[in-house]
Backbone bond lengths (Angstrom), bond angles and torsions (degrees), N, CA, C in turn:
res aa  C-N    CA-C-N  psi(-1)  N-CA   C-N-CA  omega(-1)  CA-C   N-CA-C  phi
1 M - - - 1.468 - - 1.522 109.76 -
2 T 1.339 115.06 148.38 1.454 119.99 176.05 1.522 109.29 -70.67
3 A 1.334 116.23 137.77 1.464 120.67 -179.83 1.528 110.53 -66.61
4 Q 1.317 115.65 159.48 1.466 120.95 179.61 1.519 110.99 -88.25
5 L 1.312 115.46 147.81 1.462 121.86 176.97 1.526 109.19 -80.03
6 A 1.331 115.48 137.68 1.465 121.34 176.43 1.525 108.17 -133.24
7 L 1.319 116.05 152.00 1.459 120.00 179.28 1.519 110.17 -83.50
8 G 1.311 116.17 123.54 1.455 121.70 170.92 1.517 109.01 -101.64
9 T 1.307 118.06 134.77 1.468 120.10 -173.11 1.522 113.49 -102.56
10 Y 1.337 118.12 5.30 1.463 119.84 173.66 1.524 107.89 -71.79
11 R 1.321 116.90 124.26 1.469 123.79 -177.58 1.522 112.78 63.59
12 C 1.307 117.56 17.45 1.465 120.95 177.57 1.520 109.42 -84.53
13 Q 1.315 115.53 128.84 1.455 120.74 174.99 1.540 108.54 -88.19
14 A 1.306 116.71 155.28 1.477 121.11 176.86 1.526 110.52 49.26
15 I 1.325 115.33 59.92 1.462 121.40 -172.72 1.517 112.68 -58.65
16 E 1.335 117.54 -44.53 1.466 118.91 -176.59 1.521 111.16 -63.23
17 E 1.331 117.02 -44.62 1.464 120.33 179.82 1.523 111.05 -65.42
18 A 1.329 116.42 -39.87 1.468 119.99 178.46 1.525 110.89 -63.26
19 A 1.334 117.42 -38.10 1.459 121.17 179.36 1.520 111.26 -66.34
20 V 1.324 116.73 -43.01 1.467 120.83 178.43 1.525 110.01 -61.64
21 R 1.333 116.22 -42.28 1.464 121.18 -179.90 1.525 110.62 -65.22
22 A 1.321 116.71 -43.33 1.458 120.13 -179.57 1.529 110.73 -63.15
23 A 1.325 116.58 -43.67 1.463 120.45 179.25 1.522 110.98 -62.87
24 A 1.339 116.34 -41.97 1.465 120.34 -178.95 1.523 111.53 -65.27
25 S 1.336 116.55 -27.91 1.466 120.09 -178.43 1.525 112.26 -83.28
26 G 1.328 116.23 -5.49 1.458 119.54 178.98 1.511 114.65 100.14
27 A 1.337 117.73 5.24 1.465 119.84 176.78 1.529 109.37 -61.09
28 Q 1.319 116.18 143.39 1.463 120.63 -176.65 1.524 113.27 -103.72
29 W 1.357 117.16 -15.31 1.461 120.65 -175.31 1.521 111.63 -133.62
30 I 1.327 114.20 142.72 1.462 122.63 168.33 1.518 106.88 -125.81
31 D 1.325 115.27 134.17 1.468 120.27 -179.32 1.529 109.33 -112.51
32 T 1.321 115.73 136.69 1.458 120.16 -178.66 1.524 109.60 -148.21
33 A 1.321 115.78 -172.55 1.469 121.51 177.76 1.522 107.96 -162.56
34 P 1.340 117.46 153.76 1.467 119.64 -176.86 1.522 114.21 -67.64
35 N 1.331 118.32 -15.93 1.472 119.62 178.90 1.522 113.30 -98.38
36 Y 1.327 118.41 -3.22 1.468 120.23 179.68 1.532 110.20 -71.66
37 A 1.328 115.31 152.98 1.472 122.20 -179.96 1.529 110.70 51.54
38 T 1.345 114.52 47.13 1.475 122.37 -178.31 1.529 112.26 48.64
39 G 1.341 114.53 38.21 1.459 119.94 174.51 1.514 115.29 90.74
40 R 1.338 118.05 4.54 1.468 120.35 -176.38 1.524 114.07 -107.44
41 A 1.333 118.07 -3.03 1.468 120.17 -172.88 1.523 112.79 -57.93
42 Q 1.328 117.61 -44.36 1.464 119.65 -176.27 1.520 111.21 -67.29
43 I 1.326 116.71 -38.90 1.466 120.60 178.78 1.530 110.04 -64.66
44 L 1.345 115.95 -40.04 1.463 120.31 179.77 1.534 111.70 -67.44
45 L 1.324 116.80 -29.62 1.469 120.57 -179.68 1.518 113.39 -78.24
46 A 1.328 117.39 -24.09 1.464 121.20 -171.07 1.534 113.83 -52.95
47 P 1.351 120.17 -44.55 1.474 118.22 -179.52 1.528 113.36 -62.11
48 A 1.338 117.02 -41.43 1.464 119.77 179.84 1.525 110.45 -66.36
49 L 1.337 117.41 -37.55 1.461 120.35 178.51 1.529 111.41 -67.90
50 A 1.329 116.02 -35.40 1.463 119.55 177.33 1.527 111.00 -67.20
51 A 1.331 115.68 -36.57 1.464 120.07 -178.97 1.525 112.23 -76.56
52 H 1.324 116.69 -20.32 1.471 121.39 -177.96 1.530 108.41 -129.24
53 P 1.319 117.58 77.19 1.471 120.82 -173.48 1.520 114.10 -64.05
54 L 1.332 118.61 -19.27 1.454 120.80 179.48 1.525 112.49 -87.73
55 L 1.330 117.23 -6.17 1.455 121.52 178.59 1.524 109.49 -72.54
56 N 1.324 116.85 126.12 1.463 121.55 179.79 1.522 110.63 -82.36
57 V 1.327 115.78 146.08 1.462 120.16 178.63 1.530 109.24 -130.28
58 S 1.328 114.35 134.04 1.471 120.16 170.65 1.523 107.38 -112.33
59 T 1.307 115.73 133.70 1.455 120.69 177.29 1.528 108.21 -132.93
60 K 1.321 116.68 -171.82 1.463 118.37 -167.53 1.523 111.33 -140.86
61 T 1.313 114.15 169.47 1.458 122.20 170.19 1.516 107.24 -145.03
62 G 1.312 115.77 135.41 1.461 121.10 -175.74 1.510 110.02 153.41
63 Y 1.332 116.29 -77.61 1.460 120.66 176.03 1.525 110.60 -77.44
64 F 1.342 115.68 148.21 1.460 119.90 174.97 1.526 109.22 -150.12
65 T 1.328 114.86 156.90 1.455 120.74 177.52 1.526 110.03 -77.45
66 A 1.330 115.50 166.77 1.465 119.85 178.63 1.523 110.89 -60.18
67 A 1.338 116.86 -39.35 1.468 120.23 -179.77 1.522 110.96 -64.48
68 T 1.348 116.45 -41.40 1.461 119.72 177.77 1.527 110.33 -66.44
69 G 1.325 116.74 -37.66 1.457 120.24 176.65 1.517 111.90 -59.79
70 T 1.333 116.45 -40.33 1.465 120.67 177.37 1.523 110.67 -63.69
71 D 1.332 116.42 -42.68 1.471 119.91 177.43 1.517 111.11 -61.54
72 A 1.350 116.31 -40.24 1.464 120.21 -179.32 1.528 111.20 -65.83
73 V 1.335 116.28 -37.46 1.473 119.91 176.35 1.526 110.05 -66.00
74 N 1.330 115.88 -44.44 1.467 120.00 -179.49 1.522 111.93 -63.17
75 D 1.328 116.09 -30.75 1.469 120.50 179.00 1.527 112.63 -88.90
76 G 1.330 116.95 1.12 1.455 120.99 173.54 1.509 115.97 78.90
77 V 1.339 118.32 18.00 1.466 119.58 -178.66 1.527 112.26 -100.35
78 L 1.333 118.00 -15.06 1.463 122.65 174.12 1.523 108.51 -135.54
79 N 1.340 116.21 151.40 1.458 118.55 170.18 1.530 109.01 -93.76
80 Q 1.312 117.15 176.68 1.462 120.26 -174.81 1.528 112.37 -61.48
81 D 1.338 116.91 -40.96 1.469 119.76 -179.90 1.525 111.22 -65.25
82 Q 1.329 116.52 -41.37 1.465 119.68 178.29 1.523 110.89 -64.19
83 A 1.322 116.78 -40.43 1.461 120.75 179.83 1.519 110.98 -65.47
84 A 1.326 117.00 -36.87 1.466 120.84 -179.18 1.519 111.76 -64.74
85 A 1.342 117.30 -24.57 1.464 120.84 -179.45 1.524 112.46 -71.39
86 G 1.339 117.61 -24.89 1.464 120.93 179.13 1.516 114.88 74.72
87 H 1.319 117.11 7.46 1.463 121.55 -178.68 1.522 108.39 -155.53
88 S 1.325 116.66 137.93 1.461 119.72 179.21 1.519 111.03 -156.03
89 L 1.328 114.52 141.37 1.463 121.85 169.56 1.525 110.93 -112.99
90 A 1.331 117.45 12.09 1.460 121.42 -179.32 1.529 109.71 -56.89
91 P 1.321 118.36 134.05 1.475 120.23 -175.93 1.524 114.15 -53.02
92 D 1.328 118.00 -43.35 1.466 119.63 179.98 1.523 111.22 -62.39
93 Y 1.328 115.96 -38.80 1.462 118.89 178.70 1.533 110.65 -68.85
94 V 1.331 117.93 -44.80 1.471 120.75 -179.98 1.521 110.17 -58.62
95 R 1.323 116.74 -42.60 1.472 121.00 178.82 1.534 110.01 -62.81
96 W 1.319 116.09 -46.14 1.470 121.51 -178.42 1.524 110.98 -65.51
97 Q 1.331 117.35 -45.16 1.459 120.59 -177.85 1.520 111.91 -67.20
98 T 1.323 117.23 -35.79 1.465 120.01 178.65 1.525 110.27 -63.65
99 G 1.330 116.78 -41.21 1.462 120.22 175.57 1.520 111.89 -64.72
100 R 1.311 116.68 -40.10 1.473 121.29 178.38 1.531 110.51 -65.63
101 N 1.336 117.08 -38.34 1.465 120.29 176.27 1.532 110.70 -58.85
102 R 1.317 116.19 -45.15 1.464 120.15 179.38 1.527 110.44 -59.99
103 E 1.314 115.81 -43.77 1.461 120.22 -179.19 1.525 111.55 -64.38
104 Q 1.324 116.97 -46.61 1.463 119.95 -176.85 1.522 112.34 -69.07
105 L 1.329 117.03 -36.84 1.462 120.64 -179.54 1.526 112.57 -80.68
106 G 1.328 116.94 -12.79 1.456 120.35 -178.85 1.510 113.04 71.47
107 R 1.316 116.76 28.70 1.460 121.93 -178.73 1.525 109.51 -124.95
108 D 1.330 116.56 125.00 1.461 119.74 174.82 1.519 111.68 -70.65
109 H 1.350 114.99 -25.72 1.465 121.34 -173.44 1.531 107.66 -125.33
110 L 1.338 117.37 116.05 1.457 121.95 179.52 1.522 109.91 -94.16
111 D 1.332 116.18 136.30 1.462 119.92 -177.40 1.525 111.90 -72.70
112 L 1.328 116.30 -40.10 1.464 120.82 -179.65 1.522 109.73 -148.07
113 V 1.326 116.30 136.59 1.461 121.84 169.23 1.524 106.83 -124.36
114 L 1.337 116.23 122.15 1.457 122.07 -175.09 1.520 110.66 -110.65
115 L 1.326 116.89 136.18 1.460 120.09 170.69 1.525 107.59 -69.84
116 H 1.329 115.90 124.01 1.456 122.04 -169.62 1.528 110.38 -90.28
117 N 1.337 116.14 110.67 1.470 122.44 -177.86 1.529 111.50 45.40
118 P 1.327 117.51 61.22 1.462 119.26 -177.35 1.523 113.19 -60.77
119 E 1.347 116.66 -23.74 1.463 119.44 178.94 1.527 113.01 -58.86
120 R 1.333 115.39 -18.33 1.465 120.23 177.99 1.539 111.59 -67.42
121 A 1.331 117.11 -22.38 1.466 120.70 -170.89 1.531 113.02 -70.01
122 H 1.324 117.30 -44.98 1.471 120.47 -176.14 1.528 109.21 -139.42
123 P 1.334 118.23 69.18 1.467 119.76 -176.06 1.534 111.68 -60.55
124 G 1.325 114.56 129.40 1.454 119.90 177.16 1.519 115.42 83.01
125 D 1.331 117.76 -3.34 1.470 121.09 -178.68 1.529 107.98 -122.92
126 R 1.333 116.38 85.45 1.457 120.45 -175.37 1.522 112.92 -61.06
127 P 1.346 119.92 -44.73 1.465 118.77 -179.87 1.527 112.47 -58.90
128 A 1.346 117.46 -43.78 1.467 120.33 179.71 1.530 110.52 -66.45
129 L 1.329 116.22 -39.53 1.469 119.84 178.51 1.518 110.41 -63.06
130 H 1.307 117.26 -44.62 1.466 120.32 -178.12 1.529 111.61 -65.91
131 R 1.326 116.85 -35.80 1.474 119.03 175.25 1.524 110.30 -64.64
132 A 1.332 116.89 -41.29 1.467 120.61 -179.85 1.528 111.09 -65.38
133 I 1.329 116.89 -40.46 1.463 120.79 178.19 1.534 109.78 -64.66
134 R 1.333 116.19 -46.24 1.474 119.66 179.86 1.528 110.69 -59.29
135 D 1.327 117.58 -43.45 1.460 120.44 -178.52 1.528 111.22 -67.20
136 A 1.346 116.88 -36.62 1.464 119.82 176.20 1.525 110.63 -68.41
137 F 1.328 116.69 -39.95 1.462 120.56 176.41 1.536 110.47 -60.16
138 A 1.326 117.19 -37.83 1.467 120.34 -179.86 1.529 110.65 -61.41
139 V 1.333 117.00 -38.51 1.466 120.86 176.90 1.529 110.05 -64.96
140 L 1.327 116.35 -41.83 1.462 119.63 -179.51 1.526 111.34 -70.74
141 E 1.320 117.74 -28.46 1.467 120.24 172.09 1.528 110.13 -65.37
142 E 1.330 116.93 -38.73 1.469 120.32 175.34 1.533 110.15 -59.91
143 A 1.332 115.57 -43.84 1.466 120.12 -179.78 1.527 110.84 -64.64
144 A 1.337 116.55 -37.12 1.464 120.07 177.52 1.525 110.64 -66.20
145 A 1.330 116.17 -41.80 1.466 120.12 179.32 1.518 111.77 -63.80
146 A 1.338 116.16 -30.60 1.467 121.01 179.34 1.529 112.44 -83.52
147 G 1.337 117.34 -3.15 1.456 120.93 179.99 1.512 114.11 81.40
148 H 1.333 117.02 14.44 1.463 120.50 -178.15 1.526 113.34 -92.71
149 V 1.327 116.61 -19.38 1.461 122.20 -177.12 1.526 108.23 -138.61
150 A 1.335 116.53 131.31 1.472 119.38 178.40 1.520 111.15 -81.54
151 G 1.328 117.27 -36.75 1.456 121.47 -178.60 1.508 110.37 -161.47
152 Y 1.314 115.36 169.07 1.460 119.96 -179.76 1.515 109.14 -143.49
153 G 1.319 115.44 174.56 1.452 119.33 -179.68 1.508 111.03 -175.97
154 V 1.315 115.07 -153.51 1.463 122.25 -176.74 1.520 108.49 -132.94
155 A 1.331 115.96 132.89 1.463 122.48 170.30 1.518 106.56 -111.70
156 T 1.317 116.51 114.45 1.455 120.34 -172.72 1.514 111.02 -129.90
157 W 1.326 115.23 150.63 1.461 119.38 173.27 1.531 109.65 -96.43
158 A 1.315 116.72 -47.55 1.464 119.78 -174.00 1.523 113.96 -125.56
159 G 1.332 118.05 -7.10 1.457 120.28 -171.81 1.513 114.37 -60.77
160 L 1.338 117.75 -40.96 1.461 120.24 -179.37 1.525 111.27 -76.58
161 E 1.324 117.20 -41.41 1.469 119.38 -179.12 1.528 111.15 -65.83
162 E 1.339 116.15 -38.84 1.463 119.98 -179.89 1.529 112.37 -86.45
163 E 1.341 115.70 0.28 1.464 123.24 178.17 1.527 112.93 57.32
164 A 1.338 115.43 37.84 1.466 118.54 166.00 1.519 108.94 -63.14
165 F 1.333 115.46 -26.37 1.459 123.71 172.22 1.517 107.08 -158.30
166 T 1.317 116.29 157.76 1.460 122.30 175.25 1.526 108.31 -113.88
167 V 1.317 116.34 167.23 1.460 119.78 176.12 1.529 110.13 -60.53
168 G 1.317 116.38 -41.26 1.467 119.75 178.51 1.519 112.37 -60.55
169 E 1.326 116.16 -40.41 1.463 119.63 178.34 1.529 111.29 -67.94
170 L 1.322 117.33 -38.26 1.463 119.85 176.96 1.525 111.01 -62.55
171 L 1.316 116.21 -41.42 1.464 119.92 177.85 1.527 110.90 -62.79
172 A 1.321 116.54 -41.09 1.464 120.27 179.67 1.527 110.91 -66.94
173 L 1.330 117.15 -40.07 1.465 121.08 178.90 1.528 110.79 -66.02
174 A 1.335 116.37 -37.21 1.461 119.89 177.89 1.528 110.78 -66.28
175 A 1.323 116.22 -42.67 1.466 119.82 178.83 1.529 110.73 -63.37
176 E 1.336 115.61 -38.31 1.463 119.89 177.98 1.529 110.61 -66.31
177 A 1.343 116.06 -43.29 1.464 120.37 -179.83 1.515 111.83 -63.55
178 A 1.332 115.87 -36.78 1.465 120.85 -176.86 1.524 112.72 -86.39
179 G 1.303 116.24 -17.00 1.455 119.21 -174.00 1.513 112.04 72.08
180 G 1.331 115.80 28.13 1.463 120.42 -179.43 1.515 110.55 142.93
181 H 1.343 116.47 -120.69 1.464 120.72 -179.42 1.524 110.20 -61.63
182 H 1.323 116.40 128.83 1.468 120.56 -174.14 1.533 111.20 -121.08
183 H 1.334 115.52 173.74 1.460 122.24 -178.33 1.524 112.24 -116.10
184 L 1.344 117.08 21.49 1.468 119.20 173.08 1.519 107.97 -64.75
185 A 1.327 116.47 122.06 1.459 119.19 -169.19 1.521 114.62 -129.62
186 A 1.346 118.40 -11.49 1.461 117.93 -172.04 1.520 112.13 -159.17
187 V 1.332 114.70 154.44 1.453 122.16 165.99 1.524 107.68 -131.53
188 Q 1.322 114.30 147.29 1.465 121.02 177.26 1.524 106.96 -127.13
189 L 1.344 116.15 130.99 1.460 120.71 -178.35 1.520 109.79 -155.16
190 P 1.346 117.41 156.94 1.463 119.20 -179.70 1.522 111.25 -72.51
191 V 1.333 115.48 132.30 1.465 122.61 175.23 1.522 106.79 -137.92
192 S 1.313 116.88 121.88 1.467 120.24 -179.43 1.518 109.31 -162.57
193 L 1.328 116.56 178.15 1.458 120.43 176.46 1.524 111.47 -75.01
194 V 1.332 117.48 -5.17 1.462 121.70 169.27 1.526 109.20 -95.91
195 M 1.337 116.06 -48.85 1.475 121.84 177.65 1.533 107.50 -89.50
196 M 1.335 115.40 72.71 1.466 121.87 -170.41 1.521 114.46 -85.04
197 T 1.339 117.30 -13.58 1.467 119.17 -172.96 1.527 113.26 -53.62
198 P 1.356 119.47 -47.30 1.475 117.81 -179.63 1.525 113.07 -61.56
199 I 1.345 116.78 -35.08 1.463 119.97 179.08 1.525 110.00 -67.75
200 A 1.343 115.97 -48.84 1.464 120.26 -179.13 1.525 110.99 -59.78
201 Q 1.327 116.78 -42.18 1.466 120.14 178.61 1.524 111.07 -64.74
202 A 1.341 116.24 -44.33 1.473 120.26 -177.10 1.520 111.28 -61.85
203 L 1.330 117.42 -34.18 1.458 120.68 -179.76 1.527 112.00 -68.12
204 H 1.330 116.07 -15.92 1.462 120.76 175.36 1.527 111.09 -109.46
205 G 1.347 116.38 14.44 1.457 120.76 177.11 1.512 114.08 72.34
206 R 1.340 117.82 20.50 1.456 121.77 -177.59 1.526 110.19 -121.27
207 G 1.320 115.12 172.03 1.456 120.44 172.87 1.518 113.71 86.79
208 P 1.341 115.63 -174.45 1.461 119.87 -171.79 1.524 115.03 -70.23
209 L 1.330 118.34 -29.49 1.468 118.71 -174.05 1.532 112.49 -68.79
210 P 1.331 119.49 -52.15 1.475 117.39 176.56 1.523 112.98 -65.46
211 A 1.348 116.78 -32.46 1.470 118.71 178.44 1.520 110.67 -64.29
212 A 1.345 116.07 -42.27 1.461 120.05 178.69 1.526 110.76 -67.46
213 A 1.334 116.46 -42.93 1.463 120.31 -178.58 1.525 110.95 -62.51
214 S 1.338 116.86 -41.16 1.470 119.44 -177.76 1.528 111.44 -68.51
215 A 1.353 115.95 -23.18 1.468 120.24 177.46 1.522 111.94 -90.78
216 G 1.329 117.09 0.79 1.456 120.82 179.36 1.514 113.97 76.44
217 L 1.340 117.68 22.50 1.465 120.68 -179.41 1.527 111.18 -85.72
218 R 1.319 115.61 145.65 1.455 121.13 170.00 1.530 107.65 -70.56
219 V 1.330 116.72 136.30 1.467 121.35 178.26 1.517 108.79 -119.39
220 M 1.335 115.90 113.13 1.456 122.26 -179.99 1.527 108.86 -101.49
221 A 1.319 116.09 116.22 1.462 121.52 179.79 1.522 108.77 -87.59
222 S 1.326 115.94 116.77 1.463 120.26 179.74 1.528 110.02 -97.30
223 A 1.330 115.44 162.50 1.474 123.20 176.97 1.525 113.61 50.36
224 P 1.346 119.34 48.69 1.469 119.94 -178.63 1.521 112.93 -65.57
225 L 1.345 116.94 -23.11 1.466 120.97 176.41 1.522 111.50 -106.27
226 H 1.339 116.08 14.22 1.464 123.09 177.37 1.531 111.16 50.83
227 G 1.344 114.03 56.62 1.461 119.27 178.30 1.516 114.06 67.76
228 G 1.336 116.63 24.23 1.465 120.53 179.66 1.511 113.88 86.00
229 E 1.342 117.71 -0.32 1.464 120.53 -177.23 1.528 113.33 -81.96
230 L 1.340 116.95 -26.49 1.463 119.93 -169.34 1.531 114.95 -64.40
231 P 1.352 119.57 -43.96 1.461 117.63 -176.41 1.526 113.94 -56.00
232 S 1.337 117.51 -32.24 1.466 119.66 178.62 1.528 112.21 -78.21
233 M 1.348 116.55 -14.04 1.465 121.05 -179.94 1.532 111.83 -94.88
234 V 1.320 116.73 -15.66 1.465 122.10 -178.53 1.523 108.72 -103.20
235 D 1.327 116.92 118.09 1.463 119.05 179.83 1.529 109.98 -84.04
236 Q 1.323 115.75 171.35 1.460 119.99 -176.02 1.525 111.49 -66.11
237 E 1.328 116.60 -28.30 1.467 119.76 178.63 1.531 110.62 -62.98
238 L 1.337 115.84 -44.80 1.473 119.05 178.07 1.524 110.09 -68.32
239 A 1.345 116.98 -39.38 1.468 119.83 177.96 1.530 110.68 -59.36
240 D 1.334 116.60 -41.44 1.470 120.27 179.93 1.525 111.48 -69.54
241 L 1.336 116.84 -30.80 1.467 119.67 174.91 1.530 110.20 -64.20
242 I 1.334 115.60 -40.09 1.462 120.30 -179.66 1.525 110.29 -67.00
243 R 1.334 117.00 -51.42 1.464 122.19 176.44 1.528 107.32 -165.21
244 P 1.340 117.63 111.87 1.470 119.92 -179.47 1.526 112.04 -54.67
245 G 1.319 115.53 137.34 1.457 121.02 177.19 1.512 115.04 97.07
246 L 1.337 116.53 -8.75 1.462 119.38 179.07 1.518 110.73 -91.53
247 T 1.317 116.06 151.25 1.458 120.34 171.17 1.532 108.50 -73.72
248 P 1.340 118.03 164.07 1.479 118.79 176.32 1.528 112.99 -55.44
249 A 1.340 117.60 -41.72 1.470 119.27 179.39 1.520 110.74 -63.88
250 Q 1.314 117.41 -43.37 1.470 120.35 179.26 1.524 111.56 -63.42
251 A 1.327 116.51 -40.06 1.450 120.30 179.80 1.528 110.99 -62.84
252 C 1.336 116.49 -42.15 1.466 120.90 178.65 1.527 110.82 -62.16
253 I 1.323 116.69 -42.84 1.469 121.27 -178.02 1.528 110.78 -68.84
254 L 1.332 116.95 -42.21 1.463 119.70 -179.72 1.525 110.78 -63.89
255 A 1.329 117.43 -37.28 1.464 119.98 178.92 1.524 110.82 -61.15
256 V 1.316 116.69 -43.74 1.472 120.26 179.12 1.527 110.39 -68.41
257 A 1.334 116.33 -43.53 1.467 120.54 -178.17 1.525 112.30 -65.58
258 S 1.330 117.17 -20.89 1.467 121.77 -179.44 1.520 112.46 -90.61
259 C 1.326 117.45 -7.96 1.461 120.26 -175.44 1.525 110.31 -67.04
260 P 1.329 118.44 130.06 1.469 120.82 -179.48 1.524 111.62 -56.63
261 G 1.336 115.65 129.39 1.461 121.42 177.72 1.509 114.23 100.61
262 V 1.340 118.21 -25.33 1.471 120.81 -179.27 1.529 109.24 -73.84
263 T 1.331 116.64 128.78 1.468 120.44 178.85 1.518 112.47 -105.69
264 N 1.345 117.02 -28.99 1.470 121.02 -179.25 1.516 109.97 -139.10
265 V 1.326 115.97 141.63 1.460 122.41 174.01 1.517 107.33 -111.54
266 L 1.329 117.04 119.37 1.462 122.08 -177.51 1.523 110.06 -87.77
267 L 1.311 116.33 123.15 1.454 120.84 -179.23 1.517 109.79 -128.97
268 A 1.326 116.27 125.97 1.471 121.18 178.20 1.518 108.79 -91.20
269 A 1.325 115.74 67.01 1.462 121.42 -178.47 1.519 109.31 -91.18
270 S 1.337 115.64 109.06 1.462 119.57 -177.73 1.525 112.33 -81.12
271 G 1.332 116.71 -33.33 1.461 120.18 -175.58 1.513 112.66 -100.51
272 A 1.339 115.71 153.04 1.462 121.35 -179.18 1.527 112.88 -60.09
273 P 1.350 119.73 -41.80 1.472 118.59 -179.32 1.527 112.90 -62.12
274 H 1.332 117.19 -40.20 1.464 119.96 -179.50 1.528 111.13 -67.12
275 W 1.339 115.85 -40.01 1.465 118.60 179.17 1.524 110.65 -65.03
276 K 1.340 117.40 -43.98 1.466 120.58 -179.89 1.524 110.89 -63.54
277 E 1.341 116.42 -40.32 1.458 120.49 178.62 1.530 110.80 -59.14
278 A 1.333 115.86 -43.99 1.461 120.59 179.50 1.528 111.17 -68.82
279 A 1.335 116.63 -42.30 1.462 120.52 179.94 1.528 111.12 -61.70
280 D 1.329 116.45 -38.24 1.466 120.11 177.01 1.530 110.77 -65.36
281 A 1.326 116.54 -33.33 1.471 119.97 -179.77 1.517 111.10 -67.88
282 V 1.336 117.92 -47.05 1.469 119.57 -177.38 1.528 111.63 -74.71
283 A 1.338 117.52 -11.88 1.468 120.37 174.46 1.527 111.41 -76.87
284 Q 1.332 116.43 -12.59 1.462 121.30 178.68 1.531 110.56 -71.90
285 P 1.319 117.46 155.29 1.477 119.40 171.00 1.522 110.18 -60.01
286 S 1.319 116.56 147.64 1.455 121.30 179.48 1.522 111.84 -61.28
287 L 1.327 115.01 149.77 1.456 120.22 169.56 1.528 108.22 -70.86
288 T 1.308 116.49 147.38 1.459 120.67 177.35 1.531 110.00 -76.00
289 A 1.323 115.48 161.99 1.465 119.81 175.45 1.521 110.41 -60.14
290 A 1.334 117.10 -36.69 1.467 120.36 179.18 1.529 110.44 -63.39
291 K 1.328 116.86 -40.89 1.464 120.39 178.82 1.525 110.28 -66.41
292 L 1.325 117.68 -41.62 1.469 120.28 178.32 1.524 110.47 -62.95
293 R 1.330 117.81 -38.50 1.468 120.31 176.66 1.526 110.62 -64.34
294 E 1.313 116.74 -39.18 1.467 120.73 178.37 1.528 110.54 -62.77
295 I 1.338 116.10 -43.77 1.464 120.41 179.33 1.521 110.11 -63.39
296 A 1.328 116.05 -44.80 1.466 119.91 179.86 1.521 110.80 -60.75
297 G 1.326 116.60 -39.17 1.453 120.05 178.96 1.518 112.45 -65.94
298 V 1.323 117.06 -41.22 1.462 121.48 177.86 1.523 110.75 -62.87
299 L 1.331 116.51 -44.94 1.468 120.50 -178.88 1.520 111.13 -67.40
300 A 1.333 117.26 -36.27 1.460 120.33 179.89 1.520 112.28 -67.67
301 S 1.334 116.78 -28.76 1.463 120.14 -177.69 1.526 112.98 -93.26
302 S 1.341 116.22 -5.51 1.478 118.61 -176.51 1.524 111.30 -89.75
């Protein structure tokens, strides 16, 4: 099945209007983070979330703005050096930020809380990174037990591709943190015609996408248009190879939405025309595995 379109709020302009539009179109998920829109994204989303109580929201903990870092120091959850780093997986901070996310979003119950680029915490030291992830997961298990969080996961840019951790290791760390049944529910990673590795691996039954799918995890594909750069890099000939009649942007989105294991494609579409264009793309039948292999072969030889 073709993956569903979700609103991503990284680099999204007019966040509140985009959220209302996404909800009206039938989107089920909005993704955000406490550092997006210079720290205002969650506050801007709150009215749309209040108006659409069935709309799911995924947010994050990890990166924070300087102002949030100051608040964390004042509240005693980070010291000055930790705040200066702009990123933390420290249990006290994760607990504090998760509560702050609930407050800013106006939701007592968060659908997903993702560790934001956890690979940033201990670059090059896998054992230390895995301990930090496990300890952060333990805090999120506490939040799940209290009814404040339905599930948690990891939003990463390079951690899975560089194998700072694997999906299997994340599952094991979650089970360890929970002492058994866990609430690890999702992974988020870049998937696009530029970031092709997850697609190429999935077509051979390897890599994070099939591993996540076999574990029943939600897979959110971020940056499907590679920060808006891809449509200008894909000519109409390649778009027609993907699916005749689609624009380059639609072709790029359909390719990601057709990738085995992907459940949601995150798009930071601020304007109505861009959102409709993307929605029309994911309404198309999925590309076959054979077609995805053909596309991968063309891109590899170009």
